[in-house]
Structure formats: structure tokens, C-alpha cells
C-alpha positions in Angstrom: 135.1 120.4 84.4 133.3 123.6 85.3 130.4 123.9 87.7 127.6 126.5 87.9 124.8 126.9 90.4 121.4 127.7 89.1 118.3 128.5 91.2 114.9 127.9 90.0 113.4 125.3 87.7 115.5 123.2 85.4 115.7 124.1 81.7 115.4 121.5 79.0 117.7 119.7 75.6 118.4 115.8 73.3 120.9 113.2 72.3 123.0 114.0 69.3 125.8 112.8 67.2 128.5 114.0 64.8 126.2 113.2 61.9 123.6 115.8 63.2 126.4 118.4 63.5 127.3 117.7 59.9 123.7 118.3 59.0 123.7 121.6 60.8 126.7 122.5 58.7 124.4 122.1 55.6 126.3 119.0 54.5 123.2 116.7 54.8 123.3 113.0 54.5 120.6 110.4 53.8 119.0 108.8 56.8 119.0 111.7 59.2 116.4 114.0 57.7 112.8 114.2 58.7 111.0 111.0 57.8 114.3 109.5 56.7 114.1 106.5 59.0 116.9 104.0 59.8 119.4 102.6 57.3 117.9 99.2 57.7 114.4 100.2 56.5 113.0 98.6 53.4 113.9 100.1 50.1 110.4 101.3 49.2 110.3 103.7 52.2 109.2 107.2 51.5 111.9 109.6 50.2 113.8 111.7 52.7 114.2 115.5 52.7 117.9 115.0 51.9 117.4 112.7 48.9 119.0 114.2 45.8 115.7 113.9 43.8 113.8 115.7 46.5 116.4 118.4 46.8 116.4 119.0 43.1 112.6 119.5 43.0 112.7 121.8 46.0 115.5 123.9 44.6 113.7 124.1 41.3 110.5 125.4 43.0 112.4 127.8 45.2 113.4 129.9 42.2 116.5 132.1 41.8 115.4 135.8 41.9 118.6 137.7 42.2 116.8 141.0 43.0 115.1 139.4 46.0 118.2 137.4 47.2 120.5 140.5 47.1 117.9 143.0 48.1 119.1 145.9 50.3 119.3 145.3 54.0 119.8 147.7 56.9 123.4 148.3 57.5 126.0 151.0 58.1 125.8 153.7 55.4 128.7 153.6 53.0 129.3 155.5 49.8 128.4 153.4 46.7 131.1 152.0 44.5 130.8 152.1 40.7 132.8 150.0 38.3 133.1 150.1 34.5 132.9 146.5 33.1 133.4 145.0 29.7 130.7 142.6 28.4 132.9 139.7 29.4 133.5 141.1 32.9 129.8 141.7 33.3 129.0 138.1 32.4 131.6 136.9 34.9 130.2 139.1 37.6 126.7 137.8 36.9 128.0 134.2 37.0 129.6 134.8 40.4 126.4 136.5 41.7 124.4 133.4 40.7 126.8 131.1 42.5 126.6 133.3 45.6 122.9 133.3 45.3 122.8 129.5 45.2 124.9 129.4 48.3 122.4 131.7 50.1 119.6 129.4 49.0 121.1 126.3 50.6 118.2 124.8 52.7 118.5 124.3 56.4 118.1 120.6 57.5 114.7 119.2 58.4 115.0 116.8 61.3 112.9 114.8 63.7 112.5 116.2 67.2 115.3 115.0 69.5 114.4 112.5 72.3 114.3 114.0 75.8 117.2 113.3 78.2 116.0 111.9 81.5 119.0 109.7 82.6 119.6 109.5 86.3 123.2 108.6 87.2 123.0 108.5 91.0 120.6 109.2 93.9 122.7 110.2 96.9 120.2 110.7 99.7 123.0 111.7 102.0 123.4 115.0 100.1 119.7 115.9 100.2 119.1 119.3 101.8 122.8 120.3 101.9 122.3 122.8 99.1 119.4 125.0 97.9 120.6 125.4 94.3 121.4 123.1 91.5 125.0 122.5 90.4 125.8 122.1 86.7 129.1 120.3 85.8 130.4 120.9 82.3 133.3 119.3 80.4 135.2 122.2 78.9 137.6 120.2 76.8 138.0 122.4 73.7 138.2 119.6 71.1 135.1 117.8 72.3 132.1 118.2 70.0 129.3 120.0 71.7 126.9 117.1 71.1 129.3 114.7 72.9 130.2 117.1 75.7 129.5 115.6 79.2 127.2 117.8 81.2 125.5 116.7 84.5 123.3 118.3 87.1 123.3 117.8 90.9 119.8 118.4 92.2 119.3 119.8 95.8 117.6 116.4 96.7 120.9 114.6 95.9 120.0 113.2 92.5 122.8 113.3 89.9 121.4 113.3 86.4 122.4 114.2 82.8 121.5 117.7 81.8 118.4 118.2 79.7 118.8 119.5 76.1 117.8 123.0 77.1 120.3 123.0 80.0 123.0 121.7 77.6 122.2 124.5 75.1 122.4 127.1 77.8 125.7 125.9 79.3 127.3 125.6 75.9 126.2 129.1 74.9 127.7 130.4 78.1 131.1 128.7 77.7 131.2 128.7 73.9 129.2 131.7 72.7 127.7 131.5 69.2 127.1 134.7 67.3 123.5 135.6 67.0 122.4 133.2 69.8 121.3 134.3 73.2 121.5 132.3 76.4 117.8 132.8 77.0 115.7 132.7 73.8 114.0 136.1 73.0 110.3 136.5 73.8 109.7 136.9 70.1 109.5 133.1 69.8 106.6 132.7 72.2 103.4 131.7 70.5 101.6 134.8 71.7 104.1 137.1 70.0 104.6 135.3 66.7 101.2 136.4 65.5 102.2 140.1 65.7 105.3 139.5 63.7 103.4 137.5 61.1 101.0 140.4 60.6 104.1 142.5 59.5 105.0 139.8 56.9 108.3 139.2 58.6 108.1 135.4 58.3 111.6 135.2 56.8 113.1 137.2 59.6 111.5 134.9 62.2 112.9 131.8 60.5 116.4 133.4 60.1 116.5 134.2 63.8 115.1 130.8 64.7 118.0 129.1 62.8 120.5 131.2 64.7 118.9 130.6 68.1 117.9 127.0 68.2 119.4 123.6 67.2 117.6 122.1 64.1 116.2 119.2 66.0 115.0 121.1 69.1 111.3 121.4 69.9 111.3 125.2 69.7 113.0 125.2 66.2 110.4 122.8 64.9 107.5 124.6 66.6 108.5 128.0 65.2 109.0 126.7 61.7 105.6 124.9 61.7 103.8 127.9 63.0 105.4 130.0 60.3 104.4 127.6 57.5 100.9 127.3 58.8 100.4 131.1 58.9 101.8 131.4 55.3 99.4 128.6 54.1 96.5 130.1 55.9 96.9 133.5 54.3 98.3 132.4 51.0 101.6 134.4 51.4 103.8 131.8 49.7 105.7 134.4 47.8 107.2 135.8 51.0 109.5 132.7 51.1 110.0 132.2 47.4 113.7 132.6 46.4 114.7 132.2 50.0 116.4 129.2 51.7 113.2 128.5 53.6 110.9 127.8 50.6 112.0 124.2 50.3 111.3 123.4 53.9 107.8 124.9 53.6 107.0 122.9 50.5 108.2 119.7 52.2 106.0 120.5 55.2 102.9 121.2 53.1 103.4 118.2 50.9 103.8 115.8 53.8 100.5 117.0 55.3 98.7 117.1 51.9 98.1 120.9 52.1 99.2 121.7 48.6 96.0 123.2 47.1 96.8 126.8 48.1 100.4 126.6 46.9 99.3 125.0 43.6 96.8 127.8 42.9 99.5 130.4 43.7 101.9 128.7 41.3 99.3 128.6 38.5 98.3 132.2 39.0 101.9 133.2 38.8 102.4 131.3 35.5 104.8 128.9 37.3 103.5 125.8 35.6 106.8 123.9 35.8 106.8 124.5 39.6 103.3 123.3 39.8 104.2 120.0 38.0 107.3 119.7 40.3 105.0 120.1 43.3 102.8 117.3 42.1 105.8 115.1 41.3 107.0 115.6 44.8 103.6 114.8 46.2 103.5 111.5 44.2 107.0 110.6 45.6 105.8 111.1 49.2 102.4 109.6 48.6 102.8 106.9 46.0 99.7 105.2 47.1 97.4 108.0 46.0 95.1 107.6 42.9 96.7 110.4 40.9 100.2 108.9 41.3 98.9 105.6 39.8 97.1 107.3 36.9 100.1 109.6 36.2 102.4 106.6 36.1 100.1 104.5 33.9 99.4 107.4 31.5 102.9 108.9 31.7 101.2 112.3 32.2 103.1 115.7 32.2 102.3 119.4 32.4 98.6 120.4 32.5 97.4 116.9 32.0 99.2 115.9 35.2 97.8 118.8 37.1 94.2 118.0 35.9 94.4 114.4 37.1 95.8 115.5 40.4 93.1 118.1 40.9 90.4 115.6 40.0 91.5 112.9 42.4 93.4 114.6 45.3 92.5 118.3 45.6 90.0 119.7 48.1 89.6 122.8 46.0 89.0 121.4 42.6 86.8 124.3 41.4 89.3 127.0 42.3 92.2 125.1 40.7 90.1 124.4 37.5 89.4 128.1 37.2 93.0 129.0 37.7 94.0 126.5 35.0 91.4 127.9 32.7 92.6 131.4 33.2 96.2 130.3 32.6 95.3 128.6 29.3 93.3 131.6 28.1 96.3 133.9 29.0 98.5 131.6 27.0 96.1 131.8 24.1 96.1 135.6 24.4 99.8 135.8 24.4 99.9 133.9 21.1 97.8 136.6 19.4 94.2 135.6 19.9 93.4 138.6 22.0 91.2 141.4 20.5 91.7 143.7 23.4 93.1 146.4 21.0 89.8 146.5 19.2 88.2 148.7 21.8 86.7 151.7 20.0 89.0 154.7 20.4 86.0 156.9 21.2 85.2 154.9 24.3 86.5 156.5 27.5 84.7 155.0 30.5 84.7 157.1 33.6 86.4 154.5 35.7 89.7 155.1 33.9 89.8 158.8 34.5 92.8 158.3 36.7 94.9 157.4 33.6 98.0 159.5 33.4 101.2 159.5 31.4 103.1 158.3 34.5 100.8 155.3 34.9 101.5 151.9 33.4 98.4 150.7 31.5 97.8 147.4 29.9 94.8 145.6 28.4 94.0 142.0 28.7 91.2 139.8 27.7 88.7 138.6 30.3 87.4 135.0 30.7 84.2 136.1 28.8 85.0 136.7 25.2 82.7 139.7 25.2 84.5 141.4 28.0 87.8 143.3 28.0 89.5 144.7 31.1 92.0 147.5 31.4 94.3 147.4 34.5 95.8 150.7 35.5 98.3 150.9 38.3 99.9 154.0 39.8 102.3 154.9 42.6 99.3 156.4 44.6 97.1 153.3 44.4 97.6 149.6 44.1 95.7 148.1 41.2 92.4 149.4 39.7 90.6 147.3 37.3 87.8 148.5 34.9 85.8 145.8 33.2 84.1 147.0 29.9 81.3 144.8 28.5 80.6 145.1 24.8 76.9 144.4 24.3 76.7 142.9 20.9 77.3 146.3 19.3 74.4 148.0 21.2 76.6 149.9 23.6 79.0 149.6 26.5 78.7 148.9 30.2 81.5 149.6 32.6 82.1 148.6 36.2 85.0 149.5 38.4 
């Protein structure tokens, strides 16, 4: 046993088990995840985060963007290495990269918040006032799992109690340091500082640091994750977590709280219709009592039909999603050759496209109104500029930037 003295207020921590440690090692098991419930629950209980069907849907929606997963990170400068590969070697290297990417996308566990520890072992009044500091006694047996490690605190008033979860985390980090974790959590995780980091679109960095700093069932871990998800949902920045290991947890959080409208619109706007149907399928799994789930089951609906029924019965932003669906369908029609964008008279050169240059990438697309055509021009100096050209029944042109 080891003892430490600590002046000042007590810290805080929660009961655990080997199963929870297994979860933290990414080998999740049914019955421990958030909303999983106990093993004796009835069979029609809501699916758990760790269910295979749920995981399949979440991984599918996460996406596998190799460019994003293996994007450059700040590190020591080293000269690049070049290799000449045959076609077979290139395919093998690509396969290995995909396997490594899937490993990087393994989702952290989603757990219920651990119960506080407030067990008092003894109250020795004879010791009251003999010390002005607390004494922490820690079992340092190497083979003992940290969740089962015996840690107690002797208060100055003579009370001997079990250490709180925060006290346990702090003592374990002192005696068994974990890389990337600090004894005292950085000020970054305070609510007043998170907003500044979110303004810089560093949501993924916050979540990565949170995973390194806190246990997955701690109050701070859950608080930081929920704050991050809420900020992303508020500002519609879903793509920041797409193709990262955090996307599945965000989707699970939003679906549980029926806040899927923004994400659904984002998926439709990005032509991710399969992801949109997966999102609704997950919604129906977690909320089987909803009207759209019943209609989808009765009519065996899929694809756009499934989305339309969901929007009609469950969505709070029906108009927005209907417009997004209409734009998607028109874009699909355009891609099949129904667009007449190329029919713009060659003599027409509206002033709003004067920035066109050989170095720019120009493309034309048909607008929602059949009598309108838009030209989108993007350049390194500017983001996106759109010029809408209205063709007035052959009587002339109107342009608006």
C-alpha cells in the first residue's frame, strides 16, 4: 500500500469491472453500452450501441475517406520516401491502407455515467483533529486491474472512506502513468473554453484529447462529447466528424434524442442517400413506436419512399427536407442527360462571370426552375461564386450574382 497526503478539497471517480475495461480496449460486448440495460431485460428492449446491426449502420454512415483518414499531421520533418510499385503491389498496398483505415475508425464505447462512490468504511472520532491533510492509501499490486484496485482516503475528521472516482483516476495516473493523460485535466475541457475551440472547427481534436484524458464512463467524458455533438448539430458541421471514429457516436447521440433533421438534410445535400436511409433505419430501430416505423414496415419502404414517409410523420423541418429531396431528384435527372445547360447562347457573357480564367474550374448545372441555368465558378482566391442566368422566353437575359 502507498499513502499520499492531499490538502484541499477532495477530487471525484465510479465503480467498474473488467467488462468495462474490455470495452475501453474497443472489444465491446452487449449489455454494457449506453441504453443497453441488464441481461435480464425483456427481449424487445431497444437496441444497444454495441449491437452488431447498430454498429453496421453506424460504420456505413461514417464513410471511408482515405484522404481524410490519412491526412498529414504535424510531426517531425523527414524526407519523403518513394517506391516504384507494380499494379499488383499497388493493389496490395491499397488493401492494407483500407484495413488500417478501418482500424482507425473503430468507434470508442458509449457508456452510461458511472455511479458515484460514497462508501464510508469507518468513523474514528479518536483521530479527529490529529491531522490537517487527507491521507490516500493505494494498493500498488502490479497485477491488479485498475478498476479493482483498493484505494481509500482518511479524512482529517477521522472518517475512512473509499476514494471517489476522480481521486482514483488521479492516484492511478500518478503511480501508473498513461501516455497522453495528465493528473489534472487541462483547462481546455472547461465549458467556458470549449466554445473557443469549437469556433476553430477543432471538434475532432477535442474528442481525441477527451478519450486520452478521461475514462469512457466518467462525467467529464460524457459532458465533453455531448457538448461537441450539440455544437456540431447547432451549426450543421457534420462533415467535420465524417470518416472519423467519432461519427458513429454522434449519430447515436442525435438519433436517441430525435435530432436527426439537420444530419438528414446534410446527407441528402451531399448525395449520400444510402446514408440517409441508414439513418432512418437506425431511427426506427431505436424508436419502433413511431408512426414512420410502422408505415415503413407495413409498406416495406426503401430509398426515397422511406425518407418521404419519415419526413412527413417525424420531421420538424419537413419543408427543408422536401426541398433537399427535390433538388436531389432533379440533380439525378440532370446527370442522366435531361439538362439543357449547354444550350446557353455562346454570345452571352454576363458581367458576373468576368472573373472566369483558364485556371478556374467552371461547371454548369440546371437550376430548380427549368427556365434558369446557373454557372458556378470557383477559384483559389475566392470560395464559390454563383451567377444565375434567367432566360426570358427568348426575349432576353437577366443575370444576378
